[in-house]
C-alpha positions in Angstrom: -134.2 6.8 19.1 -135.6 5.6 22.4 -134.8 7.3 26.2 -133.8 10.5 26.2 -132.5 12.8 23.5 -128.9 13.7 24.5 -126.0 12.5 23.5 -122.2 13.2 23.6 -121.6 12.2 20.2 -119.7 15.2 18.0 -122.4 15.0 14.9 -125.1 17.2 14.3 -128.6 16.1 15.3 -130.4 19.7 14.2 -128.8 19.2 10.7 -129.4 15.7 10.4 -133.2 16.2 11.6 -133.5 19.0 9.0 -132.1 16.5 6.3 -134.3 13.9 7.4 -137.4 16.0 7.1 -135.9 17.6 3.7 -136.1 14.1 2.4 -138.9 12.7 3.2 -140.6 15.3 1.1 -139.2 13.7 -1.5 -140.8 11.0 -3.8 -138.9 8.2 -4.4 -138.9 6.6 -7.6 -137.3 3.2 -8.8 -135.0 2.5 -11.4 -134.9 -1.0 -11.4 -137.3 -4.1 -11.9 -140.0 -4.7 -8.9 -138.8 -8.3 -9.2 -138.4 -10.8 -6.7 -135.0 -12.1 -7.8 -132.7 -13.8 -5.6 -130.5 -11.8 -2.8 -126.6 -12.2 -1.4 -127.1 -11.3 1.9 -124.1 -10.1 3.7 -124.7 -10.5 7.4 -122.1 -8.1 9.1 -122.2 -8.9 13.0 -120.6 -6.6 15.5 -118.7 -8.3 18.2 -117.2 -5.8 20.2 -118.4 -5.3 23.5 -118.3 -2.2 25.8 -117.8 -2.6 29.3 -121.1 -0.7 30.1 -123.3 -3.1 28.1 -126.6 -3.9 30.0 -128.6 -7.2 29.0 -131.6 -7.9 27.6 -134.5 -8.3 30.6 -137.4 -10.7 29.2 -140.9 -10.8 30.9 -140.2 -13.8 32.8 -137.5 -12.2 34.7 -134.1 -14.0 32.6 -131.6 -11.7 31.1 -129.8 -12.2 27.8 -126.8 -10.7 26.2 -126.8 -8.5 23.3 -124.7 -10.6 21.2 -127.2 -13.5 22.8 -130.2 -11.9 21.5 -128.7 -10.6 17.9 -128.0 -14.6 17.1 -131.8 -15.5 18.5 -133.6 -13.0 16.1 -130.5 -13.7 13.3 -131.3 -17.4 13.5 -135.3 -16.5 12.8 -134.5 -13.9 10.2 -132.0 -16.8 8.4 -134.8 -19.5 8.5 -137.5 -17.5 7.5 -135.6 -15.9 4.9 -134.9 -18.9 3.2 -138.5 -20.4 3.9 -139.2 -17.6 1.5 -137.2 -18.6 -1.4 -134.0 -21.4 -0.7 -132.4 -19.6 -3.6 -131.1 -16.5 -1.4 -127.8 -17.1 -0.4 -126.1 -15.6 3.2 -122.6 -15.0 4.0 -121.1 -13.7 7.1 -119.0 -10.9 8.0 -117.5 -10.4 11.7 -116.9 -6.9 13.1 -114.1 -6.3 15.4 -110.9 -4.8 15.1 -110.8 -5.2 11.4 -113.8 -6.9 9.3 -113.1 -10.6 8.7 -115.1 -12.4 5.8 -116.6 -15.5 8.1 -117.9 -17.7 6.1 -118.4 -17.7 2.0 -122.0 -17.3 0.6 -124.2 -20.2 1.2 -127.5 -21.0 0.8 -127.6 -23.0 3.7 -128.6 -20.7 6.4 -128.0 -23.8 8.8 -124.2 -22.9 8.1 -124.2 -19.7 9.2 -126.4 -20.3 12.2 -123.6 -22.6 13.1 -120.8 -20.1 12.9 -123.0 -17.4 14.6 -123.5 -19.9 17.5 -119.5 -19.9 17.8 -119.2 -16.1 18.0 -118.2 -14.9 21.5 -118.1 -11.4 22.7 -114.9 -9.4 21.9 -113.0 -6.8 23.7 -114.1 -3.1 21.9 -111.9 -0.9 20.5 -111.0 2.9 20.2 -112.1 2.8 16.7 -114.6 1.5 14.0 -113.3 1.8 10.5 -115.9 1.8 7.5 -113.8 1.6 4.8 -112.0 -1.6 5.7 -115.3 -2.9 5.9 -116.9 -1.5 2.8 -113.4 -2.2 1.4 -113.8 -6.1 2.2 -117.4 -6.5 0.6 -116.6 -4.5 -2.7 -113.2 -6.9 -3.4 -115.4 -10.3 -2.1 -118.4 -9.4 -4.9 -119.2 -9.1 -8.4 -121.9 -8.0 -9.6 -124.8 -9.0 -12.1 -123.5 -8.0 -15.8 -127.0 -6.1 -16.8 -127.0 -4.1 -19.9 -130.1 -1.9 -19.3 -130.7 -2.3 -14.9 -133.8 -0.1 -15.8 -135.7 -2.6 -17.9 -133.8 -6.0 -17.7 -134.1 -7.8 -13.7 -131.5 -8.4 -12.5 -129.9 -12.3 -12.1 -129.6 -11.6 -8.3 -128.9 -8.4 -5.9 -126.3 -7.9 -3.2 -127.5 -6.9 0.6 -125.6 -5.8 3.1 -126.9 -6.2 6.5 -125.0 -4.4 9.8 -125.6 -5.4 12.8 -124.2 -2.3 14.5 -123.9 -2.6 19.1 -121.9 0.5 20.1 -123.1 2.7 22.1 -119.2 5.1 23.0 -117.5 4.5 19.1 -118.6 6.3 16.1 -118.2 4.8 13.1 -115.6 6.6 10.4 -114.3 6.1 7.2 -110.6 6.5 8.0 -109.3 5.3 4.7 -111.8 7.4 2.4 -115.3 6.3 0.9 -114.2 5.1 -2.7 -115.4 1.2 -2.0 -118.6 2.4 -0.1 -119.3 4.7 -3.0 -119.0 2.2 -6.0 -121.3 -0.3 -3.9 -124.1 2.3 -2.8 -124.1 3.8 -6.5 -124.7 0.3 -7.9 -128.3 -0.2 -8.7 -128.1 -3.9 -7.2 -126.7 -3.6 -3.9 -128.3 -2.4 -0.8 -127.2 -1.6 2.9 -129.7 -1.6 6.0 -128.6 -1.5 9.4 -129.9 -2.5 12.6 -128.4 -0.1 15.5 -128.5 -2.1 18.7 -127.7 0.6 21.7 -127.8 1.3 25.2 -130.5 3.9 26.5 -129.4 7.2 25.3 -127.7 9.4 28.2 -124.7 12.2 28.5 -122.6 9.0 28.8 -122.9 7.6 25.3 -123.0 8.8 22.0 -125.5 7.1 20.9 -127.7 9.8 19.4 -124.4 10.5 17.4 -123.7 6.9 16.4 -127.3 6.5 14.7 -126.8 9.8 13.2 -123.7 9.2 11.2 -125.8 5.6 10.3 -128.8 7.4 9.2 -126.3 9.0 6.9 -124.7 6.2 5.2 -128.3 5.9 3.5 -127.2 8.2 0.3 -129.8 6.6 -1.8 -132.9 6.4 0.3 -133.7 2.7 -0.1 -131.9 1.7 3.0 -133.4 0.2 6.1 -131.9 2.1 9.2 -132.9 0.4 11.8 -132.8 0.8 15.7 -133.3 -0.4 18.9 -132.2 -0.1 22.9 -133.0 -3.0 24.9 -136.4 -3.9 23.8 -136.5 -7.6 23.0 -139.9 -7.2 21.0 -138.6 -4.3 18.9 -135.7 -6.3 17.9 -137.3 -9.2 16.5 -139.7 -6.9 14.5 -137.0 -5.1 13.4 -135.6 -8.4 11.9 -138.9 -9.0 10.7 -139.1 -5.9 8.4 -135.7 -6.8 7.5 -137.1 -9.8 5.0 -139.1 -8.1 2.7 -137.2 -7.9 -0.8 -135.2 -4.4 -1.1 -136.7 -4.3 -5.0 -140.0 -4.8 -3.8 -140.7 -2.8 -0.1 -141.5 0.2 -0.1 -139.0 3.4 1.1 -138.6 3.5 4.8 -140.4 6.7 5.3 -143.2 5.3 3.7 -143.4 2.1 6.0 -146.7 1.7 7.7 -147.7 -1.4 9.7 -151.3 0.2 10.8 -154.5 -2.0 9.7 -157.0 0.3 8.3 -160.4 -0.7 8.9 -162.6 -0.6 6.1 -166.3 -0.3 6.8 
């Protein structure tokens, strides 16, 4: 996390850190072919605006709201992902008091961008129920039939990219994790999370929220990314999410440093 290491969240960072360190020592093995099949990507946009929200400050002095920066970064992601493979499809879910399936799957990223442009900040809610979100996703999708997923490439895969922007509201499973478990246990489903938060402090729960979001990666193949009010890092993270889930390395093995070969 960026900023200080303090938090008023209810999670236990020490336990999360121990689990993370133990997880890093494990060697993950793929059980699906490393193929570049089409992706059905579900963008989940958190539209809740907290009273303590601060803007992104650009080098030229301009200020932009977290919502505006998220829209800009997602626009670049959608256009670049479509340029990589026009067969990719995108859907949009709006996360507020209850999740709304806002736009069904389309191979035209401009339709999703138009919907994003029309979204506005909404008042924050006291709870964020992950049960409702994954129940909705589970009901909307149908996995490809594959008799031997460890050998036969899938026709397509699903990936959810959740943009979570709250620094005071801990995500919870208030109605159980049945749908979530069914999704993440399927080899053709992936969950990535981009957490856009305030600078961690004693007045917010950023650290605790991030620990909880990291705990959603039960397979080891998710990308759980976080960024405070840093526009460059936000766009870099969206660039990281362009990689195909079946072909990218595990996040713990991710390395962007270029080696100098003499």
